[in-house]
Residue frames as qw, qx, qy, qz and C-alpha x, y, z in Angstrom:
[[0.000, 0.892, 0.453, 0.000, 0.00, 0.00, 0.00],
 [0.386, 0.571, -0.048, 0.723, 1.40, 3.42, -0.89],
 [0.372, -0.228, -0.496, 0.751, 2.52, 5.60, 2.00],
 [0.119, -0.196, -0.125, -0.965, 0.27, 8.48, 0.84],
 [0.584, -0.414, -0.508, -0.479, -2.83, 6.59, 2.04],
 [0.465, -0.104, -0.712, 0.515, -1.49, 6.20, 5.59],
 [0.126, -0.017, 0.329, -0.936, -3.22, 9.37, 6.99],
 [0.633, -0.109, -0.315, -0.699, -6.54, 8.15, 5.59],
 [0.702, -0.114, -0.702, 0.024, -6.07, 4.72, 7.17],
 [0.264, -0.043, -0.611, 0.745, -5.13, 6.30, 10.52],
 [0.348, -0.064, 0.073, -0.932, -8.20, 8.54, 10.35],
 [0.722, -0.126, -0.493, -0.469, -10.45, 5.55, 9.60],
 [0.593, -0.090, -0.734, 0.320, -8.92, 3.57, 12.46],
 [0.063, -0.019, -0.470, 0.880, -9.37, 6.44, 14.94],
 [0.505, -0.080, -0.129, -0.849, -12.94, 7.09, 13.79],
 [0.737, -0.128, -0.620, -0.235, -13.85, 3.40, 14.07],
 [0.465, -0.077, -0.696, 0.542, -12.20, 3.10, 17.51],
 [0.142, -0.047, 0.284, -0.947, -14.04, 6.23, 18.71],
 [0.634, -0.119, -0.309, -0.699, -17.41, 4.93, 17.50],
 [0.741, -0.139, -0.657, 0.007, -16.97, 1.48, 19.01],
 [0.333, 0.012, -0.593, 0.733, -15.54, 2.99, 22.20],
 [0.320, -0.135, 0.128, -0.929, -18.49, 5.35, 22.62],
 [0.754, -0.162, -0.423, -0.476, -20.93, 2.45, 22.19],
 [0.675, -0.074, -0.675, 0.289, -19.04, 0.30, 24.70],
 [0.117, 0.067, -0.475, 0.870, -18.82, 3.07, 27.32],
 [0.514, -0.157, -0.066, -0.841, -22.54, 3.73, 26.93],
 [0.788, -0.130, -0.556, -0.230, -23.32, 0.03, 27.31],
 [0.553, -0.016, -0.663, 0.503, -21.17, -0.31, 30.42],
 [0.115, -0.070, -0.442, 0.887, -22.34, 2.80, 32.32],
 [0.407, -0.261, -0.338, -0.807, -25.98, 3.09, 31.22],
 [0.443, -0.064, 0.653, -0.610, -28.70, 2.42, 33.79],
 [0.350, -0.036, -0.836, -0.420, -30.64, -0.73, 32.96],
 [0.288, 0.167, 0.703, -0.628, -34.11, -0.69, 34.50],
 [0.234, -0.113, -0.694, -0.671, -36.49, -2.20, 31.96],
 [0.316, 0.304, 0.710, -0.552, -40.21, -2.09, 32.67],
 [0.441, 0.504, 0.734, 0.115, -43.32, -2.49, 30.51],
 [0.230, 0.926, 0.211, -0.215, -43.95, 1.17, 29.64],
 [0.166, -0.750, 0.467, 0.438, -40.29, 1.73, 28.80],
 [0.364, -0.130, 0.845, 0.369, -40.14, -1.27, 26.48],
 [0.473, 0.635, 0.595, -0.138, -43.38, -0.37, 24.68],
 [0.396, 0.194, 0.400, 0.804, -42.88, 1.12, 21.19],
 [0.054, 0.818, 0.402, -0.409, -44.07, 4.70, 20.80],
 [0.414, 0.406, 0.292, 0.760, -43.95, 7.68, 18.50],
 [0.032, -0.530, -0.004, -0.848, -43.89, 11.24, 19.84],
 [0.118, -0.137, 0.665, -0.724, -44.82, 10.04, 23.31],
 [0.708, 0.011, 0.007, -0.706, -48.20, 8.67, 22.21],
 [0.622, -0.078, 0.770, -0.118, -49.36, 5.11, 22.71],
 [0.030, 0.135, -0.779, -0.612, -49.42, 3.16, 19.45],
 [0.582, 0.370, 0.459, -0.560, -52.88, 2.97, 17.86],
 [0.748, 0.568, -0.042, -0.341, -53.83, 0.93, 14.82],
 [0.942, 0.187, 0.130, 0.246, -51.72, -1.04, 12.41],
 [0.436, -0.628, 0.281, 0.579, -48.03, -0.20, 12.02],
 [0.311, -0.002, 0.656, 0.688, -48.18, -0.63, 8.24],
 [0.349, 0.691, 0.359, -0.522, -50.37, 2.01, 6.63],
 [0.552, 0.369, 0.540, 0.518, -50.87, 2.18, 2.88],
 [0.044, -0.540, 0.019, 0.840, -50.15, 5.59, 1.41],
 [0.594, 0.715, 0.284, -0.235, -51.98, 7.02, -1.54],
 [0.720, 0.297, 0.297, 0.553, -50.22, 7.09, -4.90],
 [0.115, 0.937, 0.108, 0.312, -50.60, 10.90, -4.81],
 [0.559, -0.787, 0.210, 0.157, -48.11, 10.99, -1.94],
 [0.740, -0.147, 0.438, 0.489, -45.45, 9.29, -4.07],
 [0.465, 0.673, 0.345, 0.461, -46.20, 11.48, -7.09],
 [0.133, -0.979, 0.012, -0.155, -45.78, 14.64, -5.03],
 [0.669, -0.603, 0.333, 0.280, -42.58, 13.26, -3.49],
 [0.712, 0.164, 0.438, 0.524, -41.14, 12.45, -6.93],
 [0.271, 0.846, 0.237, 0.392, -42.10, 15.86, -8.30],
 [0.375, -0.917, 0.128, 0.040, -40.45, 17.52, -5.33],
 [0.726, -0.356, 0.414, 0.418, -37.24, 15.55, -5.86],
 [0.604, 0.462, 0.414, 0.500, -37.21, 16.25, -9.60],
 [0.117, 0.919, 0.137, 0.351, -37.76, 20.00, -9.27],
 [0.525, -0.822, 0.189, 0.116, -35.42, 20.26, -6.29],
 [0.748, -0.177, 0.420, 0.483, -32.58, 18.45, -8.06],
 [0.493, 0.606, 0.363, 0.508, -33.12, 20.41, -11.24],
 [0.110, -0.980, -0.055, -0.159, -33.06, 23.67, -9.32],
 [0.687, -0.581, 0.249, 0.359, -29.67, 22.70, -7.90],
 [0.681, 0.259, 0.367, 0.578, -28.26, 22.92, -11.45],
 [0.153, 0.917, 0.205, 0.306, -29.07, 26.64, -11.50],
 [0.486, -0.848, 0.099, 0.187, -26.58, 27.56, -8.75],
 [0.650, -0.266, 0.399, 0.590, -23.32, 26.54, -10.45],
 [0.415, 0.576, 0.465, 0.529, -24.56, 28.10, -13.68],
 [0.110, -0.966, -0.187, -0.140, -25.31, 31.38, -11.87],
 [0.598, -0.672, 0.184, 0.397, -21.86, 31.42, -10.27],
 [0.470, -0.219, 0.530, 0.671, -20.01, 31.21, -13.61],
 [0.446, 0.753, 0.472, -0.107, -22.61, 33.06, -15.68],
 [0.102, 0.907, -0.195, -0.359, -20.21, 35.83, -16.78],
 [0.232, -0.496, 0.753, 0.366, -17.66, 33.37, -18.19],
 [0.560, 0.218, 0.798, 0.033, -20.13, 31.17, -20.11],
 [0.018, 0.152, -0.479, -0.865, -21.52, 33.53, -22.69],
 [0.565, 0.142, -0.092, -0.808, -24.69, 33.59, -24.78],
 [0.568, 0.087, -0.773, -0.268, -24.72, 29.88, -25.68],
 [0.257, -0.125, -0.856, 0.431, -24.96, 28.79, -22.03],
 [0.272, 0.171, 0.317, -0.892, -27.62, 31.44, -21.39],
 [0.621, 0.136, -0.385, -0.669, -29.79, 30.06, -24.20],
 [0.499, 0.007, -0.867, 0.025, -29.27, 26.51, -22.95],
 [0.059, -0.153, -0.729, 0.665, -30.40, 27.53, -19.47],
 [0.458, 0.166, 0.035, -0.873, -33.47, 29.28, -20.86],
 [0.643, 0.077, -0.639, -0.415, -34.38, 26.06, -22.71],
 [0.348, -0.031, -0.867, 0.356, -33.76, 24.08, -19.52],
 [0.167, 0.167, 0.505, -0.830, -36.07, 26.38, -17.53],
 [0.573, 0.141, -0.259, -0.765, -38.75, 26.18, -20.24],
 [0.571, 0.011, -0.809, -0.136, -38.64, 22.37, -20.07],
 [0.165, -0.127, -0.777, 0.595, -39.03, 22.56, -16.29],
 [0.339, 0.178, 0.210, -0.900, -41.95, 24.95, -16.63],
 [0.612, 0.078, -0.542, -0.571, -43.66, 22.69, -19.16],
 [0.467, -0.079, -0.865, 0.162, -43.32, 19.79, -16.73],
 [0.007, 0.157, 0.584, -0.797, -44.65, 21.92, -13.89],
 [0.486, 0.147, -0.078, -0.858, -47.67, 23.08, -15.91],
 [0.594, 0.029, -0.737, -0.322, -48.34, 19.48, -17.01],
 [0.321, -0.143, -0.841, 0.411, -48.28, 18.26, -13.40],
 [0.186, 0.169, 0.358, -0.899, -50.51, 21.15, -12.36],
 [0.566, 0.113, -0.318, -0.752, -53.09, 20.42, -15.07],
 [0.611, -0.040, -0.784, -0.104, -53.10, 16.71, -14.13],
 [0.584, -0.666, 0.036, -0.462, -53.82, 17.88, -10.54],
 [0.770, 0.078, -0.534, 0.340, -50.73, 16.13, -9.20],
 [0.175, 0.281, -0.456, 0.826, -50.38, 18.82, -6.53],
 [0.602, -0.404, -0.069, -0.685, -53.92, 18.32, -5.15],
 [0.113, 0.152, -0.909, 0.370, -53.84, 16.43, -1.86],
 [0.571, -0.379, -0.526, -0.504, -57.05, 14.50, -1.11]]
């Protein structure tokens, strides 16, 4: 193994030792007083009610996918804006086309009522 990777290997070893050490110290010094209420699963302090597996509507997944698509696509605007002065007219026209495609997709989703939550 090349010597240049030695700092990375030392860092990984220290990080792993720290993680395992923290878990072991917590296991050794933690108070262990199990009782029924403590062992009962909960969410936000409320007693569990109903089935744990709930079926979500397809609309939920459509909205989630649209959010991811538009969020990821919007991320492409930041690097372009940073180097806008060096790119020139060609990159400006490409970005206008990119934004138009995004707007067409947004209008299509709006007309299909993908943003309406029942």
